[in-house]
DOKE-426977 format. One record per residue: residue in one letter; residue number from 1; x, z, y of N, C-alpha, C, CB in turn. Coordinates in steps of 0.05 Angstrom, whole numbers, padded with zeros to 5 digits. Glycine has a CB too. Example, Ala and Ser with C-alpha at 12.3 -4.5 7.8 and 13.67 -1.06 7.14 Angstrom:
<sites>
r:k:n.xx:n.zz:n.yy:ca.xx:ca.zz:ca.yy:c.xx:c.zz:c.yy:cb.xx:cb.zz:cb.yy
A:1:00264:00156:-00114:00246:00156:-00090:00264:00156:-00066:00226:00181:-00089
S:2:00257:00142:-00045:00273:00143:-00021:00258:00157:00001:00282:00114:-00012
</sites>
This chain:
<sites>
r:k:n.xx:n.zz:n.yy:ca.xx:ca.zz:ca.yy:c.xx:c.zz:c.yy:cb.xx:cb.zz:cb.yy
M:1:00018:-00001:-00020:-00001:00004:00004:00022:00001:00026:-00018:00037:00004
N:2:00012:-00022:00048:00028:-00023:00075:00015:-00004:00094:00029:-00052:00088
Q:3:00031:00014:00103:00023:00028:00132:00029:00017:00145:00032:00050:00142
A:4:00021:00015:00169:00028:00014:00202:00057:00028:00206:00004:00034:00221
L:5:00077:00012:00224:00106:00032:00226:00092:00038:00254:00145:00015:00225
E:6:00099:00065:00258:00102:00069:00289:00128:00067:00301:00094:00096:00297
P:7:00123:00056:00331:00149:00052:00339:00168:00066:00344:00149:00044:00354
L:8:00163:00106:00343:00184:00117:00337:00197:00120:00316:00183:00131:00342
V:9:00181:00112:00296:00196:00108:00266:00217:00088:00267:00175:00097:00241
Y:10:00202:00068:00272:00224:00048:00285:00247:00051:00296:00216:00036:00301
T:11:00245:00068:00322:00265:00075:00331:00291:00091:00315:00254:00087:00348
E:12:00273:00104:00298:00286:00130:00284:00308:00112:00258:00253:00155:00267
L:13:00297:00093:00250:00311:00074:00231:00334:00053:00243:00288:00059:00218
L:14:00332:00055:00265:00360:00039:00280:00372:00049:00286:00361:00025:00300
Q:15:00372:00080:00291:00386:00100:00297:00405:00097:00272:00369:00127:00303
L:16:00391:00106:00245:00391:00099:00228:00419:00082:00217:00369:00089:00230
Y:17:00407:00059:00222:00431:00041:00215:00456:00038:00229:00423:00018:00215
A:18:00450:00046:00259:00472:00043:00280:00490:00067:00270:00460:00046:00315
E:19:00485:00091:00267:00508:00114:00257:00517:00108:00228:00494:00147:00256
Y:20:00501:00098:00208:00520:00083:00189:00542:00065:00200:00504:00067:00172
T:21:00536:00039:00209:00553:00027:00219:00583:00043:00235:00535:00013:00234
A:22:00571:00056:00250:00590:00072:00271:00609:00092:00251:00568:00094:00297
T:23:00600:00104:00231:00611:00127:00209:00629:00106:00191:00583:00146:00189
V:24:00622:00084:00186:00634:00069:00163:00660:00056:00185:00609:00043:00145
D:25:00655:00045:00200:00670:00035:00224:00698:00046:00225:00656:00042:00251
A:26:00695:00075:00235:00714:00094:00242:00720:00102:00214:00705:00117:00263
G:27:00723:00101:00195:00737:00108:00165:00727:00136:00164:00774:00105:00162
N:28:00704:00151:00173:00688:00171:00169:00683:00169:00139:00664:00171:00186
W:29:00701:00177:00119:00694:00168:00093:00677:00194:00080:00722:00158:00076
D:30:00674:00218:00095:00662:00247:00079:00637:00244:00105:00690:00285:00079
G:31:00632:00226:00121:00611:00220:00127:00591:00203:00115:00615:00216:00144
W:32:00612:00180:00105:00591:00161:00088:00561:00172:00074:00608:00152:00062
P:33:00579:00190:00053:00556:00194:00030:00530:00215:00051:00572:00214:-00005
E:34:00531:00218:00061:00507:00236:00078:00491:00215:00090:00520:00259:00105
F:35:00492:00199:00089:00472:00180:00101:00455:00177:00069:00488:00147:00117
F:36:00456:00189:00054:00446:00177:00021:00431:00202:00011:00476:00167:-00005
T:37:00405:00196:00003:00392:00214:-00020:00414:00234:-00043:00374:00190:-00038
E:38:00403:00245:-00055:00424:00260:-00078:00422:00238:-00103:00411:00297:-00090
D:39:00393:00225:-00112:00392:00220:-00126:00397:00175:-00122:00369:00240:-00133
C:40:00414:00176:-00104:00410:00146:-00086:00420:00126:-00111:00435:00143:-00052
V:41:00421:00107:-00100:00432:00074:-00107:00445:00058:-00088:00410:00055:-00113
Y:42:00469:00054:-00099:00484:00040:-00072:00499:00018:-00094:00511:00067:-00048
K:43:00483:-00009:-00082:00501:-00040:-00101:00508:-00055:-00082:00482:-00063:-00124
L:44:00538:-00065:-00092:00549:-00085:-00085:00547:-00108:-00099:00567:-00079:-00082
Q:45:00532:-00130:-00097:00519:-00152:-00120:00525:-00184:-00111:00480:-00149:-00123
P:46:00541:-00203:-00123:00535:-00229:-00102:00504:-00233:-00101:00550:-00262:-00114
R:47:00498:-00249:-00094:00475:-00260:-00086:00459:-00272:-00110:00482:-00280:-00067
E:48:00483:-00290:-00119:00469:-00314:-00150:00469:-00287:-00168:00499:-00351:-00168
N:49:00479:-00264:-00172:00467:-00251:-00195:00442:-00241:-00184:00485:-00228:-00206
H:50:00440:-00232:-00159:00412:-00218:-00148:00389:-00240:-00155:00413:-00211:-00110
E:51:00394:-00259:-00145:00377:-00274:-00145:00369:-00285:-00177:00385:-00292:-00127
R:52:00385:-00283:-00190:00381:-00291:-00222:00368:-00261:-00239:00418:-00301:-00238
G:53:00368:-00238:-00224:00363:-00210:-00233:00381:-00208:-00252:00335:-00202:-00243
L:54:00409:-00212:-00255:00428:-00205:-00272:00450:-00182:-00257:00441:-00233:-00282
P:55:00443:-00161:-00275:00457:-00141:-00268:00486:-00127:-00264:00449:-00133:-00276
L:56:00501:-00157:-00266:00529:-00145:-00259:00533:-00146:-00237:00551:-00155:-00271
A:57:00544:-00118:-00220:00553:-00119:-00197:00582:-00106:-00181:00533:-00112:-00189
T:58:00589:-00113:-00166:00618:-00111:-00164:00621:-00082:-00159:00631:-00130:-00141
L:59:00612:-00071:-00138:00609:-00034:-00140:00576:-00023:-00157:00607:-00018:-00098
H:60:00576:-00008:-00172:00544:00001:-00170:00550:00038:-00178:00519:-00020:-00200
F:61:00538:00046:-00152:00534:00077:-00156:00510:00091:-00161:00543:00089:-00137
H:62:00507:00108:-00173:00475:00114:-00178:00471:00149:-00171:00467:00107:-00216
S:63:00488:00153:-00151:00475:00183:-00134:00494:00184:-00114:00475:00217:-00152
K:64:00491:00209:-00101:00509:00213:-00081:00538:00231:-00092:00492:00230:-00058
G:65:00532:00242:-00114:00561:00248:-00131:00579:00225:-00132:00557:00256:-00163
M:66:00571:00203:-00143:00587:00187:-00145:00601:00162:-00118:00574:00177:-00167
L:67:00579:00169:-00096:00589:00167:-00073:00616:00174:-00063:00573:00177:-00061
Q:68:00614:00205:-00071:00630:00221:-00056:00652:00217:-00076:00619:00250:-00050
D:69:00660:00215:-00108:00682:00199:-00120:00692:00176:-00107:00674:00191:-00144
R:70:00674:00168:-00101:00694:00140:-00087:00708:00136:-00060:00678:00116:-00084
V:71:00693:00162:-00053:00709:00173:-00020:00730:00184:-00034:00692:00199:00006
Y:72:00734:00203:-00055:00757:00218:-00064:00782:00188:-00068:00748:00238:-00099
G:73:00768:00174:-00082:00780:00149:-00096:00798:00131:-00073:00753:00130:-00111
I:74:00789:00126:-00043:00793:00115:-00021:00816:00130:-00018:00771:00115:-00001
R:75:00815:00160:-00011:00838:00172:-00002:00860:00182:-00022:00830:00192:00012
E:76:00847:00192:-00051:00872:00201:-00070:00882:00178:-00084:00865:00224:-00092
T:77:00872:00159:-00093:00882:00140:-00118:00882:00110:-00108:00860:00142:-00147
L:78:00870:00102:-00091:00874:00073:-00087:00889:00062:-00071:00856:00063:-00081
F:79:00909:00048:-00078:00930:00042:-00063:00931:00017:-00056:00952:00048:-00074
H:80:00929:00012:-00019:00926:-00023:-00011:00937:-00016:00018:00886:-00040:-00012
D:81:00934:-00042:00021:00943:-00046:00049:00925:-00034:00068:00945:-00075:00055
P:82:00922:-00013:00090:00901:-00007:00105:00897:-00027:00123:00902:00017:00117
Y:83:00868:-00027:00128:00852:-00042:00145:00828:-00026:00168:00839:-00060:00125
Y:84:00827:-00047:00184:00799:-00044:00194:00779:-00050:00189:00795:-00049:00209
Q:85:00755:-00048:00193:00725:-00055:00183:00712:-00058:00217:00706:-00024:00159
R:86:00698:-00082:00217:00678:-00075:00243:00653:-00091:00229:00689:-00088:00280
H:87:00631:-00087:00231:00603:-00087:00217:00589:-00097:00242:00592:-00056:00205
V:88:00579:-00123:00245:00549:-00136:00259:00533:-00134:00247:00543:-00162:00266
V:89:00507:-00115:00251:00489:-00116:00232:00459:-00121:00250:00491:-00088:00212
S:90:00444:-00141:00238:00423:-00152:00255:00400:-00125:00249:00413:-00188:00243
L:91:00379:-00127:00266:00361:-00110:00269:00348:-00118:00242:00345:-00112:00296
P:92:00342:-00095:00237:00335:-00100:00207:00292:-00099:00207:00355:-00066:00184
R:93:00294:-00114:00193:00268:-00130:00180:00251:-00113:00166:00277:-00153:00159
V:94:00225:-00098:00173:00213:-00084:00153:00194:-00096:00133:00201:-00065:00165
L:95:00203:-00098:00111:00182:-00105:00090:00166:-00099:00082:00184:-00106:00075
A:96:00160:-00072:00083:00133:-00055:00067:00142:-00027:00077:00131:-00057:00026
V:97:00125:-00017:00083:00126:00014:00079:00099:00023:00064:00128:00030:00111
D:98:00106:00043:00053:00089:00057:00025:00092:00086:00022:00100:00044:-00005
R:99:00077:00102:00031:00075:00131:00028:00102:00139:00030:00062:00141:00003
G:100:00111:00141:00055:00128:00149:00063:00162:00139:00057:00121:00171:00057
R:101:00163:00120:00053:00184:00101:00038:00177:00076:00053:00180:00097:00004
W:102:00202:00075:00074:00208:00047:00081:00235:00025:00068:00212:00051:00110
F:103:00218:-00001:00068:00234:-00021:00049:00240:-00044:00077:00212:-00037:00014
L:104:00268:-00047:00077:00280:-00062:00097:00297:-00084:00088:00295:-00045:00113
E:105:00301:-00106:00108:00325:-00120:00107:00337:-00129:00133:00320:-00142:00092
A:106:00366:-00131:00128:00381:-00135:00153:00408:-00145:00140:00383:-00107:00174
N:107:00417:-00170:00160:00440:-00182:00151:00466:-00171:00160:00439:-00207:00158
Y:108:00480:-00175:00152:00509:-00168:00155:00532:-00180:00165:00516:-00164:00136
A:109:00557:-00180:00171:00572:-00195:00172:00596:-00171:00175:00565:-00218:00192
V:110:00624:-00168:00161:00634:-00156:00164:00669:-00164:00171:00625:-00144:00147
F:111:00679:-00153:00191:00703:-00169:00198:00723:-00146:00187:00706:-00179:00232
R:112:00747:-00159:00180:00775:-00141:00174:00796:-00150:00186:00785:-00139:00144
T:113:00809:-00125:00199:00835:-00130:00211:00859:-00114:00195:00833:-00121:00241
K:114:00873:-00131:00187:00900:-00109:00166:00925:-00114:00196:00916:-00133:00119
L:115:00937:-00098:00194:00957:-00081:00218:00970:-00111:00213:00980:-00043:00209
G:116:00972:-00116:00243:01000:-00142:00242:00989:-00162:00246:01018:-00150:00215
E:117:00953:-00169:00239:00946:-00193:00233:00917:-00197:00243:00951:-00197:00205
I:118:00915:-00222:00244:00893:-00229:00265:00857:-00224:00245:00900:-00269:00277
S:119:00854:-00208:00257:00812:-00204:00240:00808:-00234:00229:00774:-00197:00274
T:120:00794:-00229:00203:00783:-00238:00190:00755:-00240:00177:00795:-00235:00184
V:121:00737:-00256:00172:00709:-00254:00167:00716:-00236:00137:00691:-00287:00166
F:122:00714:-00212:00127:00722:-00198:00102:00683:-00213:00081:00728:-00150:00112
N:123:00668:-00202:00089:00643:-00201:00076:00613:-00199:00097:00647:-00174:00056
V:124:00598:-00220:00081:00574:-00232:00096:00558:-00230:00074:00576:-00262:00109
G:125:00530:-00216:00083:00501:-00214:00071:00483:-00208:00076:00498:-00206:00057
R:126:00472:-00192:00061:00446:-00176:00070:00440:-00155:00060:00424:-00188:00067
Y:127:00435:-00126:00065:00419:-00107:00060:00392:-00103:00053:00422:-00097:00076
L:128:00391:-00095:00030:00367:-00091:00023:00358:-00062:00022:00363:-00104:00001
D:129:00338:-00041:00032:00343:-00016:00033:00324:-00004:00034:00358:-00009:00049
E:130:00318:00020:00017:00296:00033:00014:00306:00059:00028:00285:00033:-00014
V:131:00292:00067:00053:00291:00092:00061:00269:00113:00061:00299:00091:00080
V:132:00284:00136:00051:00259:00159:00057:00269:00179:00073:00247:00174:00031
R:133:00245:00203:00078:00258:00228:00093:00264:00251:00075:00240:00239:00116
V:134:00279:00262:00086:00287:00280:00074:00295:00307:00090:00305:00269:00061
D:135:00279:00330:00092:00287:00352:00107:00288:00345:00131:00309:00362:00101
G:136:00270:00323:00139:00262:00307:00166:00285:00292:00175:00253:00326:00191
A:137:00303:00283:00160:00318:00263:00168:00322:00237:00152:00339:00275:00171
L:138:00322:00217:00162:00329:00194:00147:00350:00185:00131:00328:00179:00162
K:139:00342:00178:00110:00366:00176:00089:00362:00149:00074:00368:00203:00067
F:140:00384:00137:00063:00379:00115:00033:00376:00126:00018:00397:00097:00021
A:141:00349:00117:00011:00345:00122:-00026:00355:00099:-00042:00311:00125:-00036
S:142:00366:00070:-00034:00375:00058:-00043:00389:00039:-00026:00360:00053:-00058
R:143:00411:00028:-00027:00420:00015:-00003:00436:-00013:-00021:00443:00039:00018
F:144:00430:-00034:-00028:00441:-00064:-00048:00448:-00073:-00016:00411:-00089:-00073
C:145:00478:-00080:-00022:00490:-00104:-00002:00497:-00120:-00018:00515:-00098:00018
I:146:00476:-00149:-00017:00476:-00169:-00032:00494:-00192:-00002:00439:-00174:-00044
Y:147:00512:-00200:-00028:00542:-00219:-00006:00530:-00243:-00017:00588:-00214:-00016
D:148:00538:-00259:-00003:00534:-00292:-00006:00549:-00306:-00016:00532:-00305:00013
S:149:00575:-00298:-00020:00595:-00315:-00026:00604:-00309:-00061:00620:-00310:-00003
E:150:00607:-00325:-00075:00613:-00324:-00103:00633:-00308:-00098:00620:-00351:-00119
M:151:00660:-00315:-00076:00684:-00305:-00074:00685:-00288:-00061:00700:-00316:-00067
I:152:00709:-00268:-00069:00708:-00231:-00047:00738:-00232:-00053:00685:-00191:-00062
P:153:00748:-00218:-00027:00778:-00209:-00030:00789:-00200:-00053:00783:-00190:-00015
N:154:00809:-00197:-00060:00824:-00180:-00092:00811:-00153:-00096:00863:-00172:-00090
A:155:00797:-00139:-00078:00794:-00115:-00070:00774:-00111:-00055:00812:-00107:-00061
I:156:00752:-00095:-00052:00738:-00079:-00037:00745:-00053:-00041:00714:-00083:-00041
I:157:00761:-00041:-00026:00760:-00014:-00017:00745:-00001:-00007:00772:-00008:-00006
Y:158:00731:-00006:00019:00717:00010:00034:00686:00002:00034:00728:00009:00061
P:159:00672:00017:00040:00643:00023:00038:00626:-00016:00055:00636:00063:00063
I:160:00618:-00029:00054:00608:-00046:00069:00583:-00034:00080:00604:-00070:00056
</sites>
């Protein structure tokens, strides 16, 4: 059942998207999992697999605890050339509202800058999100990052 979306709620959703992007772009890895519910799903998947209903994903996490484990991996176990990311995210389009759940879609482009190099387009696609309210705050119950290209760089270290 679709319900009307109140303007104040849409403003809150915009703020959620803006804060998420600012947190990831700033490299605030401890802050990243806090945007999600305890039993969230975060998936990074090529468009071809998503459209065909194939389950294979580049990254697939099933809980906030798994996101926190990824943060540990970023900090302590993954060895890579450091880089900066910058997200450009479209306004989210509301697909449906159903009993306190908001289903949204937004396009994204992520640019990567390695030290001493020029910036490049790193990853482009769309978010498919389910957002809920937990203790008064909006959180992602699921975030699917569906990227357009079948080819990706040799590693995706940071969240998209």
